[in-house]
LOMIKE-557219 format. One record per residue (C-alpha): x, z, y; residue in one letter. Coordinates in steps of 0.2 Angstrom, whole numbers, padded with zeros to 4 digits, always signed. Layout:
N
XZYa
...
END
This chain:
162
-0308+0467-0675m
-0315+0456-0688l
-0300+0444-0685l
-0287+0458-0686s
-0295+0465-0702a
-0294+0448-0711l
-0277+0446-0704a
-0270+0462-0711d
-0277+0457-0728l
-0271+0441-0727k
-0253+0444-0720t
-0250+0464-0720d
-0249+0460-0702r
-0262+0462-0686i
-0256+0449-0672p
-0252+0456-0655n
-0262+0443-0647g
-0277+0449-0657f
-0275+0466-0649i
-0270+0460-0630l
-0285+0449-0631l
-0295+0463-0639g
-0289+0475-0624i
-0292+0463-0610v
-0309+0461-0615i
-0313+0480-0619g
-0304+0485-0603a
-0312+0471-0592s
-0330+0474-0599g
-0328+0493-0597s
-0323+0494-0580l
-0337+0481-0575f
-0351+0492-0584s
-0345+0508-0572g
-0334+0516-0585r
-0319+0523-0573g
-0301+0519-0575l
-0296+0537-0580s
-0309+0536-0594n
-0303+0521-0599l
-0284+0526-0599l
-0289+0543-0607a
-0297+0534-0621s
-0283+0523-0625m
-0268+0536-0621l
-0277+0548-0633l
-0278+0535-0648a
-0260+0531-0645f
-0255+0550-0644l
-0263+0555-0660l
-0259+0540-0669m
-0240+0538-0665y
-0233+0553-0675p
-0242+0545-0691l
-0236+0527-0687y
-0218+0536-0685m
-0218+0544-0704i
-0225+0527-0710g
-0243+0533-0715a
-0249+0519-0704l
-0244+0504-0697g
-0241+0497-0679a
-0256+0487-0679g
-0266+0501-0685d
-0261+0510-0671v
-0263+0498-0659k
-0281+0493-0666l
-0285+0511-0661f
-0278+0509-0644v
-0290+0494-0641m
-0303+0503-0648i
-0300+0514-0634g
-0302+0501-0621s
-0321+0497-0627f
-0326+0515-0631q
-0327+0532-0622t
-0315+0546-0628v
-0328+0553-0639g
-0334+0538-0647d
-0316+0533-0650s
-0313+0549-0659m
-0328+0548-0668a
-0322+0530-0674i
-0305+0538-0679l
-0312+0551-0689a
-0323+0538-0698g
-0309+0527-0702a
-0300+0541-0709f
-0314+0547-0721v
-0317+0528-0725t
-0299+0526-0729g
-0299+0542-0740a
-0313+0535-0751a
-0305+0518-0752v
-0290+0527-0757s
-0297+0537-0769l
-0308+0523-0777i
-0291+0514-0778k
-0283+0529-0787l
-0297+0528-0800a
-0297+0509-0803a
-0279+0509-0805e
-0278+0526-0815r
-0262+0530-0806n
-0268+0546-0796g
-0257+0559-0806r
-0240+0549-0801e
-0247+0545-0782r
-0251+0565-0780f
-0234+0569-0787r
-0223+0558-0776y
-0234+0566-0761f
-0231+0583-0766f
-0212+0579-0769a
-0212+0570-0752y
-0220+0586-0743l
-0208+0597-0752y
-0194+0587-0748d
-0198+0588-0729v
-0201+0606-0730w
-0184+0608-0737r
-0175+0598-0725t
-0184+0602-0711g
-0184+0583-0707h
-0198+0571-0708w
-0195+0553-0717k
-0203+0538-0718i
-0218+0540-0733y
-0212+0527-0745g
-0198+0521-0739e
-0189+0522-0756d
-0204+0511-0764l
-0200+0496-0752k
-0187+0492-0763q
-0200+0486-0776d
-0212+0476-0766y
-0225+0475-0780h
-0226+0494-0782t
-0225+0497-0762y
-0239+0484-0759c
-0250+0490-0775k
-0249+0508-0767n
-0256+0505-0750k
-0273+0501-0742i
-0276+0487-0727h
-0282+0503-0714f
-0288+0489-0702a
-0303+0487-0715v
-0309+0506-0714p
-0306+0504-0695i
-0317+0490-0694l
-0330+0498-0705f
-0330+0515-0695s
-0332+0506-0678a
-0347+0495-0685v
-0355+0511-0692c
-0353+0520-0676r
-0358+0505-0664m
-0373+0504-0677g
-0377+0521-0675g
-0375+0526-0693l
-0364+0542-0686f
END
């Protein structure tokens, strides 16, 4: 997970090799420790099913979804869901700090509510921030590397902080 977070920070991508290696290690360790295959698969599938809609609207990257699936290979369903919730709380805190530091909260909230209104008006989901991708600098400036809050949440959960 640490390598995934560092790769996300450096390249905006999480290599599939990191994810695959993590899933193999997590699944092997889980199965050898007596965790049932059904629990392992349920944890991984639930992570995918919960995160995939967020990927489809552009709120998460594919690497973030795969990272949650990888966590499911190590953790039980309950622990995976706690890590997921912690990652979103941590991500929200990072986002608020970033909004305050960059002083663009009004602009970002205006964009968010315009997005929600457009979805409501048309009845169709669209990719969030798609129109910002033409200006790559603005697009990169307005995102966070979610692998970092995921890592932080997983470390806190495994360390017993929540």
